[in-house]
MDTraj code that builds the backbone (N, CA, C; nanometers):
import mdtraj as md
import numpy as np

residues = "THR ASN THR ILE THR LEU ASN ASP THR PHE ALA SER GLY GLU HIS ALA LEU LEU THR LEU ARG GLY GLY GLN TRP TRP LEU GLU ASP ARG GLY SER SER ASN GLY THR LEU LEU ASN GLY TYR THR VAL GLU GLU PRO THR VAL ILE SER ALA GLY ASP VAL VAL GLY VAL GLY ARG VAL ASP LEU LYS ILE GLU LEU GLU".split()
xyz = np.array([
    [0.7765, 1.2158, -0.6909],
    [0.7769, 1.0901, -0.7654],
    [0.6536, 1.0057, -0.7356],
    [0.5644, 1.0545, -0.6496],
    [0.4475, 0.9765, -0.6112],
    [0.3320, 0.9968, -0.7082],
    [0.2639, 0.8879, -0.7397],
    [0.1441, 0.8970, -0.8222],
    [0.0266, 0.9423, -0.7371],
    [0.0174, 0.8900, -0.6160],
    [-0.0874, 0.9284, -0.5211],
    [-0.0189, 0.9917, -0.4011],
    [-0.0619, 1.1119, -0.3657],
    [-0.0074, 1.1777, -0.2472],
    [-0.1175, 1.1896, -0.1426],
    [-0.0807, 1.1730, -0.0168],
    [-0.1758, 1.1804, 0.0935],
    [-0.1321, 1.2897, 0.1889],
    [-0.2256, 1.3738, 0.2290],
    [-0.1978, 1.4788, 0.3262],
    [-0.2162, 1.4196, 0.4658],
    [-0.1188, 1.3413, 0.5095],
    [-0.1259, 1.2701, 0.6364],
    [0.0150, 1.2652, 0.6948],
    [0.0330, 1.3198, 0.8134],
    [0.1663, 1.3237, 0.8743],
    [0.2168, 1.1853, 0.9141],
    [0.1291, 1.0840, 0.9150],
    [0.1709, 0.9477, 0.9476],
    [0.2135, 0.8694, 0.8230],
    [0.1977, 0.9281, 0.7047],
    [0.2413, 0.8655, 0.5797],
    [0.3802, 0.9176, 0.5450],
    [0.4690, 0.8260, 0.5088],
    [0.6053, 0.8635, 0.4688],
    [0.6048, 0.9175, 0.3268],
    [0.7105, 0.9859, 0.2897],
    [0.7222, 1.0437, 0.1556],
    [0.7174, 0.9390, 0.0451],
    [0.7771, 0.8258, 0.0667],
    [0.7747, 0.7115, -0.0264],
    [0.7288, 0.5913, 0.0552],
    [0.6025, 0.5861, 0.0882],
    [0.5497, 0.4924, 0.1869],
    [0.5374, 0.3491, 0.1352],
    [0.4664, 0.3324, 0.0232],
    [0.4375, 0.1986, -0.0293],
    [0.4411, 0.2022, -0.1814],
    [0.4513, 0.0840, -0.2394],
    [0.4583, 0.0723, -0.3848],
    [0.3618, -0.0360, -0.4320],
    [0.2813, -0.0025, -0.5322],
    [0.1954, -0.0997, -0.6003],
    [0.2524, -0.1204, -0.7397],
    [0.2753, -0.2449, -0.7775],
    [0.3267, -0.2743, -0.9105],
    [0.2503, -0.3904, -0.9707],
    [0.2360, -0.3882, -1.1028],
    [0.1726, -0.4965, -1.1764],
    [0.2830, -0.5846, -1.2337],
    [0.2860, -0.7091, -1.1893],
    [0.3877, -0.8046, -1.2357],
    [0.3200, -0.9369, -1.2689],
    [0.3410, -0.9846, -1.3879],
    [0.2874, -1.1141, -1.4270],
    [0.1361, -1.1222, -1.4155],
    [0.0677, -1.0116, -1.4391],
    [-0.0777, -1.0092, -1.4334],
    [-0.1356, -0.9977, -1.2929],
    [-0.0495, -0.9792, -1.1919],
    [-0.0953, -0.9638, -1.0541],
    [-0.0431, -0.8330, -0.9966],
    [-0.1246, -0.7713, -0.9106],
    [-0.0823, -0.6508, -0.8411],
    [-0.0122, -0.6887, -0.7117],
    [0.1017, -0.6245, -0.6873],
    [0.1843, -0.6501, -0.5691],
    [0.1942, -0.5228, -0.4866],
    [0.1930, -0.5386, -0.3559],
    [0.2091, -0.4284, -0.2614],
    [0.3352, -0.4519, -0.1812],
    [0.4139, -0.3461, -0.1647],
    [0.5298, -0.3558, -0.0758],
    [0.5495, -0.2256, -0.0002],
    [0.5940, -0.2388, 0.1219],
    [0.6294, -0.1239, 0.2042],
    [0.7659, -0.0752, 0.1592],
    [0.7865, 0.0548, 0.1571],
    [0.9126, 0.1125, 0.1113],
    [0.9966, 0.1637, 0.2286],
    [0.9937, 0.0909, 0.3410],
    [1.0718, 0.1322, 0.4573],
    [1.0075, 0.2470, 0.5316],
    [0.8749, 0.2541, 0.5274],
    [0.8026, 0.3635, 0.5919],
    [0.8197, 0.3594, 0.7437],
    [0.8020, 0.4734, 0.8064],
    [0.8162, 0.4835, 0.9517],
    [0.7064, 0.4091, 1.0258],
    [0.5843, 0.4135, 0.9741],
    [0.4695, 0.3565, 1.0441],
    [0.4185, 0.2271, 0.9830],
    [0.4859, 0.1767, 0.8821],
    [0.4461, 0.0507, 0.8208],
    [0.3269, 0.0649, 0.7271],
    [0.3075, -0.0368, 0.6460],
    [0.1954, -0.0460, 0.5533],
    [0.1134, -0.1669, 0.5952],
    [-0.0191, -0.1510, 0.5954],
    [-0.1077, -0.2596, 0.6345],
    [-0.1840, -0.3124, 0.5142],
    [-0.2108, -0.4409, 0.5146],
    [-0.2980, -0.5038, 0.4165],
    [-0.4028, -0.5805, 0.4948],
    [-0.5274, -0.5341, 0.4861],
    [-0.6387, -0.5942, 0.5606],
    [-0.6076, -0.6049, 0.7097],
    [-0.5397, -0.5009, 0.7620],
    [-0.5114, -0.4944, 0.9045],
    [-0.3817, -0.5596, 0.9487],
    [-0.3109, -0.6246, 0.8569],
    [-0.1851, -0.6929, 0.8898],
    [-0.0669, -0.6182, 0.8275],
    [0.0434, -0.6117, 0.9009],
    [0.1632, -0.5436, 0.8526],
    [0.2223, -0.6169, 0.7331],
    [0.2544, -0.5408, 0.6290],
    [0.3187, -0.5960, 0.5093],
    [0.4682, -0.6072, 0.5375],
    [0.5184, -0.7290, 0.5431],
    [0.6599, -0.7532, 0.5754],
    [0.7434, -0.7772, 0.4495],
    [0.6780, -0.8227, 0.3432],
    [0.7458, -0.8524, 0.2159],
    [0.6468, -0.8265, 0.1038],
    [0.6936, -0.8141, -0.0209],
    [0.6000, -0.7924, -0.1318],
    [0.4897, -0.8988, -0.1307],
    [0.3646, -0.8507, -0.1430],
    [0.2478, -0.9361, -0.1269],
    [0.1482, -0.9100, -0.2390],
    [0.0899, -1.0161, -0.2927],
    [-0.0136, -1.0032, -0.3957],
    [-0.1404, -0.9488, -0.3308],
    [-0.2034, -0.8513, -0.3985],
    [-0.3293, -0.7969, -0.3490],
    [-0.4405, -0.8296, -0.4471],
    [-0.5634, -0.8257, -0.3959],
    [-0.6812, -0.8599, -0.4757],
    [-0.7888, -0.7543, -0.4581],
    [-0.8883, -0.7564, -0.5462],
    [-1.0021, -0.6649, -0.5350],
    [-1.0673, -0.6819, -0.3987],
    [-1.1000, -0.5699, -0.3360],
    [-1.1638, -0.5715, -0.2058],
    [-1.0669, -0.5599, -0.0897],
    [-0.9372, -0.5805, -0.1147],
    [-0.8379, -0.5640, -0.0095],
    [-0.8336, -0.4181, 0.0352],
    [-0.7926, -0.3962, 0.1596],
    [-0.7786, -0.2611, 0.2129],
    [-0.6323, -0.2390, 0.2494],
    [-0.5733, -0.1356, 0.1908],
    [-0.4339, -0.0997, 0.2157],
    [-0.4320, 0.0197, 0.3107],
    [-0.3607, 0.0054, 0.4226],
    [-0.3481, 0.1131, 0.5190],
    [-0.2152, 0.1841, 0.5045],
    [-0.2223, 0.3150, 0.4804],
    [-0.1042, 0.4001, 0.4675],
    [-0.1237, 0.5156, 0.5644],
    [-0.0426, 0.5207, 0.6694],
    [-0.0629, 0.6221, 0.7721],
    [-0.1995, 0.6018, 0.8348],
    [-0.2790, 0.7083, 0.8395],
    [-0.4144, 0.6994, 0.8953],
    [-0.5196, 0.6861, 0.7860],
    [-0.4765, 0.6540, 0.6636],
    [-0.5673, 0.6440, 0.5489],
    [-0.5813, 0.4985, 0.5070],
    [-0.7052, 0.4562, 0.4847],
    [-0.7332, 0.3237, 0.4308],
    [-0.7785, 0.3372, 0.2858],
    [-0.7179, 0.2591, 0.1973],
    [-0.7499, 0.2624, 0.0552],
    [-0.8040, 0.1247, 0.0147],
    [-0.9291, 0.1220, -0.0337],
    [-0.9893, -0.0030, -0.0773],
    [-0.9516, -0.0265, -0.2236],
    [-0.9027, -0.1463, -0.2522],
    [-0.8572, -0.1798, -0.3868],
    [-0.9746, -0.2265, -0.4714],
    [-0.9931, -0.1631, -0.5860],
    [-1.0942, -0.2033, -0.6827],
    [-1.0234, -0.2300, -0.8144],
    [-1.0356, -0.3517, -0.8640],
    [-0.9717, -0.3919, -0.9887],
    [-1.0777, -0.4319, -1.0898],
    [-1.0501, -0.4047, -1.2164],
    [-1.1433, -0.4464, -1.3231],
    [-1.0815, -0.5526, -1.4075],
])
top = md.Topology()
chain = top.add_chain()
for i, resn in enumerate(residues, 1):
    res = top.add_residue(resn, chain, resSeq=i)
    for name in ("N", "CA", "C"):
        top.add_atom(name, md.element.get_by_symbol(name[0]), res)
traj = md.Trajectory(xyz[None], top)
């Protein structure tokens, strides 16, 4: 069911979710074992993300680029 899959043993099967709501992108952790990071901070609740933000999933960092 994942759109993006990562070959990383520290990433959970359903680790994080990005959704577009009301013209803004939101990031939320899906109960992952190792947590989801946004710019180095643990995501505790759904959070708005912006261009240039870095999302950490397992040992992988994903830089957000929006147009």
